[in-house]
Structures are given as structure tokens and as C-alpha cells.
C-alpha positions as CSV (number, residue, x, y, z in Angstrom):
1,M,-70.2,130.8,-100.8
2,T,-73.4,129.6,-99.3
3,E,-75.8,132.5,-97.8
4,V,-78.8,132.0,-96.2
5,I,-80.2,135.5,-96.1
6,I,-83.3,136.5,-93.5
7,V,-85.2,139.5,-94.9
8,D,-87.7,140.8,-92.6
9,R,-91.0,142.6,-94.7
10,G,-93.1,143.4,-92.1
11,F,-96.8,144.3,-92.9
12,E,-97.1,144.1,-96.5
13,S,-99.8,143.2,-99.0
14,Y,-99.8,139.7,-100.4
15,E,-99.9,140.6,-104.0
16,H,-96.8,142.5,-103.6
17,T,-95.0,139.5,-101.7
18,H,-96.4,136.9,-104.0
19,Q,-95.1,139.4,-107.0
20,A,-91.9,140.2,-105.3
21,M,-90.9,136.4,-105.2
22,K,-91.8,135.1,-108.8
23,D,-89.4,138.2,-109.7
24,H,-86.9,137.2,-107.4
25,V,-86.9,133.6,-108.7
26,A,-84.4,134.8,-111.7
27,I,-81.7,136.2,-109.1
28,L,-81.5,133.4,-106.8
29,K,-81.5,130.4,-109.7
30,G,-78.5,128.6,-109.9
31,G,-76.8,130.1,-106.9
32,Q,-75.9,129.5,-103.5
33,R,-77.9,132.1,-101.5
34,A,-81.3,131.1,-100.0
35,E,-83.5,133.9,-98.4
36,L,-85.8,133.5,-95.7
37,W,-88.8,136.2,-95.6
38,C,-90.6,136.9,-93.2
39,V,-93.7,138.6,-93.5
40,Q,-97.4,139.4,-92.3
41,H,-100.5,139.9,-94.1
42,P,-103.6,142.1,-94.4
43,S,-106.3,139.7,-94.3
44,V,-106.6,137.9,-97.6
45,F,-107.6,134.4,-98.7
46,T,-105.3,132.8,-101.1
47,Q,-106.4,130.1,-103.2
48,G,-103.9,127.0,-104.7
49,Q,-103.3,126.5,-108.2
50,A,-105.7,123.5,-107.5
51,G,-108.3,125.4,-105.5
52,K,-111.6,124.6,-105.8
53,A,-114.3,127.4,-105.4
54,E,-117.0,125.1,-103.5
55,H,-114.1,125.6,-100.7
56,V,-114.7,128.9,-100.1
57,L,-118.1,129.3,-98.1
58,N,-118.8,132.9,-97.1
59,P,-115.8,135.6,-98.0
60,G,-118.0,138.4,-96.9
61,N,-115.5,141.6,-97.3
62,I,-111.8,139.8,-97.2
63,P,-110.3,139.6,-101.0
64,I,-109.6,136.2,-102.3
65,V,-106.2,136.3,-104.2
66,Q,-105.4,133.5,-106.9
67,S,-102.0,132.3,-106.0
68,D,-99.8,129.7,-108.2
69,R,-98.6,127.6,-105.1
70,G,-99.6,124.2,-104.1
71,G,-102.8,123.2,-102.3
72,Q,-106.1,124.8,-101.1
73,V,-107.5,128.1,-100.0
74,T,-106.2,129.4,-96.6
75,Y,-106.4,132.5,-94.8
76,H,-103.7,135.3,-93.7
77,G,-104.3,138.0,-91.1
78,P,-102.6,139.9,-88.7
79,G,-100.7,138.0,-86.1
80,Q,-99.9,135.0,-88.2
81,A,-96.2,134.2,-88.7
82,I,-95.2,134.0,-92.6
83,L,-91.6,132.6,-93.0
84,Y,-91.5,132.7,-97.3
85,T,-88.4,130.0,-98.1
86,L,-86.4,131.2,-101.8
87,I,-84.3,128.4,-102.0
88,P,-81.9,127.2,-104.8
89,M,-83.3,123.5,-104.1
90,K,-79.7,121.6,-105.5
91,H,-77.6,123.7,-103.5
92,F,-79.1,122.6,-100.3
93,A,-79.6,119.0,-101.6
94,L,-83.3,119.3,-101.3
95,N,-86.6,118.1,-102.9
96,V,-89.9,119.2,-102.1
97,R,-91.1,116.8,-99.9
98,E,-87.9,117.0,-97.7
99,L,-88.1,120.8,-97.9
100,V,-91.9,120.2,-96.8
101,S,-90.9,117.9,-93.5
102,L,-88.1,120.1,-93.0
103,L,-90.5,123.3,-92.4
104,E,-92.8,120.8,-90.9
105,N,-90.5,120.1,-87.8
106,T,-89.2,123.1,-87.4
107,V,-91.9,124.7,-86.8
108,I,-93.0,121.4,-84.3
109,A,-89.5,122.2,-82.7
110,L,-90.8,126.0,-82.1
111,L,-93.8,124.8,-80.7
112,E,-92.5,122.6,-78.2
113,S,-90.1,125.3,-76.9
114,Y,-93.4,126.7,-75.8
115,G,-94.3,123.4,-74.5
116,V,-96.7,122.7,-77.3
117,S,-97.0,119.1,-78.2
118,S,-98.1,119.5,-82.2
119,Q,-97.2,116.5,-85.4
120,A,-97.0,116.2,-88.5
121,R,-99.6,114.5,-90.8
122,S,-99.0,112.5,-94.0
123,D,-102.5,113.0,-95.6
124,A,-102.3,116.6,-95.2
125,P,-99.3,119.0,-95.3
126,G,-98.5,121.1,-92.2
127,V,-98.5,121.0,-88.3
128,Y,-101.2,120.0,-85.9
129,V,-102.2,120.5,-82.5
130,A,-104.5,117.3,-81.7
131,D,-107.0,117.5,-84.7
132,R,-106.5,120.8,-84.8
133,K,-104.5,122.7,-87.4
134,I,-101.5,125.3,-86.3
135,A,-99.5,126.1,-89.4
136,S,-100.3,125.5,-92.7
137,L,-97.7,124.9,-96.0
138,G,-97.5,126.0,-99.8
139,L,-95.0,125.9,-101.9
140,R,-94.2,126.1,-105.7
141,I,-90.6,125.2,-107.8
142,R,-89.4,127.3,-110.6
143,H,-86.2,127.4,-112.1
144,G,-85.3,125.0,-109.2
145,V,-85.8,127.5,-106.8
146,S,-88.7,126.8,-104.3
147,Y,-91.2,130.1,-103.0
148,H,-94.2,130.0,-100.5
149,G,-93.2,128.5,-97.4
150,V,-95.4,128.2,-94.3
151,A,-97.4,130.3,-92.1
152,L,-98.1,129.6,-88.3
153,N,-100.6,131.2,-86.6
154,V,-99.6,132.8,-83.3
155,S,-102.1,135.7,-82.1
156,M,-104.8,136.2,-84.2
157,D,-108.4,136.7,-85.2
158,L,-109.4,133.4,-86.3
159,E,-112.6,133.5,-87.2
160,P,-112.2,133.8,-91.4
161,F,-111.5,130.3,-91.2
162,S,-115.1,129.5,-90.7
163,R,-115.4,130.8,-93.9
164,I,-113.3,128.6,-95.9
165,N,-113.3,124.9,-95.9
166,P,-109.1,125.3,-94.8
167,C,-106.7,123.8,-97.0
168,G,-109.9,122.2,-98.9
169,Y,-110.7,120.2,-95.8
170,E,-114.4,120.3,-94.6
171,G,-115.0,121.0,-91.2
172,L,-111.4,120.9,-90.5
173,Q,-110.5,123.2,-87.0
174,V,-107.8,126.0,-86.7
175,T,-106.1,127.0,-83.4
176,Q,-103.4,129.2,-82.5
177,L,-99.6,129.2,-80.1
178,A,-101.6,132.1,-78.2
179,D,-104.3,129.2,-77.2
180,F,-101.8,127.8,-75.3
181,A,-98.9,130.2,-74.1
182,S,-99.1,133.2,-72.5
183,N,-97.8,136.2,-73.7
184,V,-96.5,135.5,-77.0
185,G,-95.8,138.1,-79.7
186,V,-95.8,137.8,-83.6
187,N,-92.5,139.1,-84.0
188,D,-90.6,136.9,-81.7
189,V,-92.2,134.0,-82.8
190,I,-91.4,134.7,-87.0
191,D,-87.4,135.4,-85.8
192,Q,-87.1,131.8,-83.8
193,L,-89.0,130.7,-87.0
194,S,-86.6,131.9,-89.1
195,E,-83.3,131.7,-87.0
196,R,-84.5,127.5,-86.5
197,A,-84.8,127.4,-90.6
198,K,-81.6,129.0,-91.4
199,E,-79.6,126.6,-89.3
200,Q,-81.2,123.8,-90.7
201,L,-80.4,125.5,-93.8
202,L,-76.9,125.5,-93.2
203,D,-76.3,122.1,-92.0
204,L,-77.9,120.6,-95.0
205,A,-75.3,122.8,-97.3
206,S,-72.5,121.9,-94.9
207,H,-73.4,118.1,-95.0
208,R,-73.6,118.0,-99.2
209,M,-70.3,120.0,-99.6
210,A,-69.2,117.5,-97.0
211,S,-69.9,114.7,-98.5
212,E,-68.9,115.7,-102.4
213,T,-65.0,116.6,-100.8
214,Q,-65.1,112.9,-99.4
């Protein structure tokens, strides 16, 4: 039976969540259950597998943690809505590109509900408002299960992004939802983000099963 479970992990260190995701892959592999983990992290820079040290300009007192996701360096901190997507890809008939598009489109639709127009870019995964990045994506597939996910800037201190080349792009500017909409709370946003992603995944599983019975 297909399940998509939303798990609220609250405020948790990146290292703890990262290890928990890696451990959980074995539980979900080959199954029919996906889990969407909602979390906020204390301030941390995370460096992807292909990350280059020169993209970390001046970390100061913010720790740098090595990650096994794709991509370069990014920043996580309070006020950022993070959704980690632990999904057995085959059951939901997804490949990596399709999952990236699903997450980007989910964020775009959410921002539109706040009156904010945004778009994805073919040359750099993520979601952008004009030329400023508002959401970052990074994924890893192991034993057919995806993990890591998407981070949406909601209402946070953006200064630490100036200490890196975000996602490896020199001079890339970032933004957040609070710059365009008043009275936005990170917990409300992450609830909406997870529910929208859940709906998309259940629709995919339903379509796959319908096509198999034809």
C-alpha cells in the first residue's frame, strides 16, 4: 500500500539529520512508503560531494560539514524551510530529473500562492525570483531511494550566504519569501510545502498503478 508520511523533526543539527537519512534508506528501499522530513537547522555550511574549497570564502564561526548530496556549498539556518525527500524512486515512477522538477514546481506553486512569481533554470537547479535564488536543491540516490531535498528561504538572516559562492556560483544573490510577503512563518510554509509535495507523490503513484492495470 502506497504511503507518503510527513515527519516533523523540528529544529535539529544537520549532522544528526544527515545520519538519520542515511540510516533510513535501508528501511525504505524496495518499498511503497515515502517519507517527507520537515526540519530547520542551526547555522551550517554544507559542502556537496563535488564541492570545491574555493567557493567557501569566509565561513567565520559557522561550521562547514561535508555532505554526500550533489552540488556545491550552501547555507542552512533558522528561518529556512527544509524538506528532505526519502522516496523509493521506482514505486513512484521517478527518475532524478523528474524529482528535481517535482520539487521545483512545488516550490513555484507555493510561492505563487503568496503572490510571488518565480521560475526554475535549466542551467542551475533551484528556484529563482528574477535573478535571485530563493530555494536550493540537492539529492542523493542510494539503493533506489532518494534523500536530501529542497531548502526554501522564508524568513532568515541571509548574511551568511555572502560568505560563500552559493551553489558554486560567484556573485549569485539570494532572497527569501519574507522580502515579498508579510507575516510569513517558516512553520506554516513548511507545512504547506510538505502537503503539496505529498499530493504530487500520491498522484504519481496512482497514475503508475493505473497504467499497470490497463
